[in-house]
N, C-alpha and C positions, 0 to 999 in steps of 0.2 A: 174195773176201776181205773186201769191204766189208760184206756181209751178216753175216759172222761177227763182225766188230767191233761192228756194231749190236746183234746178239744178245747178245754179251758185255756190252756196256754196259747193255743193258736188264736182263739178269739181275743184273749188279752193282748197278744202281740199285734194282731192285724185287724181286729174288729172294726175300728173306725176307718181304716184304709179301705176295706171292702165296701162298707156302707157309703163312703165318700165316692168310691169308684162307680157304684151303682147309680147314685143320684147325679153324678157328673155326666155319665154317659147318657142318662135319661134327659138331662138338661140340654146337652149339646146335640143329641140326636133329634129331639123335638124341635129345638131351635133351627137346626139345619132343614128339617122337613118344612117347617113353617116359612122359612125364607124362600125355599124353592117354590112352595105353593103360592106365596104372595107375588114373587117376581115373575115366575113363568106362567102360572095359571090365573093370576089376578084374583086369587081366592085365599082367604085365611080363615082360621077357626078360632073360636074363643077358648076351646079346650086346650089348644097348644100353648096359649099364653098362660093359662092356669097351671099346666104341668110344669112349665119352666119356672114360674113364680114359686110354686110350692117345693119344687126340687131345690131351688136356690135357698129357700128357708131351711130345709133339712140339711143342706150342705153347710150352712153357716153354723147351726147348732152342733152338728156332729164334728165339724172342724174345730169348734171351740173346745170340745172335749179332747180332741187329738192334740191340740196346742197345749192344753193343761198337762196332758200325759208326758209330752216331750219338753215341757217348760219352754215352749216356743211362742207363747203369747207375748204381746207387747209389754215391755217393762223398761223402766229406767234403772239400769244396773251399774251406773258409774260408781256409786258409793260402795258397791259390793267389792270392788277391786281394792279398796283401801281399808277394809275391816278384817279382823282375824277370822279364821274358819268357823269358830264357834258362833260368833256374832252373825256371820253370813247364814249359817244354818238356822239360827233363831229368826232372822229377818225373813227367810223363805217360809218358815213355819208360820210366822205371824201373817204373812201375805196369803198363805193357803187358808188360814182360819178366817180371815176377812172374806176371801172369795167364797169359802164354804157357807158362811152366813148369808151372803148375798145370793148364792145359788139356792139355798133353802127358801129364802123369801120369794125368789123368782118361781120356784116350783110351786109354792103355795098359791101365788096369784095366777100363774098360768093354768094351774089345775082348776082354779075357780072359773076361769073363762071357758075352759074345756067342758066343765060341768054344765055351765049355762047353755053352751051350744048344744050339748047332748040333750038337755032337758027340753029345749024348745025345738029341736030337730032342724037346726039351720043347715042349709045345703049351699054348695058353691053355685055360682051363676052359670058357668058353662058346662061343667061336668055333671051337675045335679046330683052329686053324692054328698054325704055328710061331711061337714066342715071339721068334725072332730078328728078325722084322719090327718088333717093338715095342722090343726091347732095342737095336736099331740106332739108336734115337732119341738115345741119349747120345753114342756116338762121332760120329754125324752132326752133332749140335748142337755138340759141342766142336771138330770139324773146321771147321765154319763159323766158330766163335769164333777159331780159329787163323788162318784165312784173313783175317778182319777185323782181327785184331791185327797181322798182317804188313802189311796195307794201312795201318793206323794208324801203325805204326812207321815205314814209308817216308814217309808224309805228314809226320810229326813231324820226321824227320831232314831232309827237304827244307825245311820251314819254319825249322828251326834254322839250316841252312846259309845260307839266303837272308835271314835276319833278320826273317822275318815272324812275326806273332803266331800261336801254336799254336792249332789248332782245338780249341775247348772243348766243342763239341756244343751241342745245344739244351737249354735249361733248362725245367723244368716250371713253376717259380715264380720270379718276380723279386722 
């Protein structure tokens, strides 16, 4: 049981980071290989372009979940500097609820597209493998977003109940 808790906390803390690292290395490595092939050998492949494209798509959706976790997503927070802590917590909770609803709608519609692709057996042009592996990036990313929003919502409610300052995330610039 202790190993499971350690594994859970490790994934909770670093899951998105490791996934982002894998897809980023895959993107940069493939792009490097393709540039070398194109410039030195005057040859390029269609599969390289697809690997880069789909790696970037996974990077974007997993990165969105990582941003939600750290409250690092783009927001206008000037007004939050002028409201009391309780109002600030309520505004964050409201924003999380709105984002939660949008994420659920996105999961529904992206799952529909995934289902259609699976039903008709669509494949990619270069790799000739099922497009469902790549279309899965959107519902996967939004599912991670939903998970992180639930965690954020619980954290904010706990902070609100205990009278603590709400977690505002890391700022890029001060």
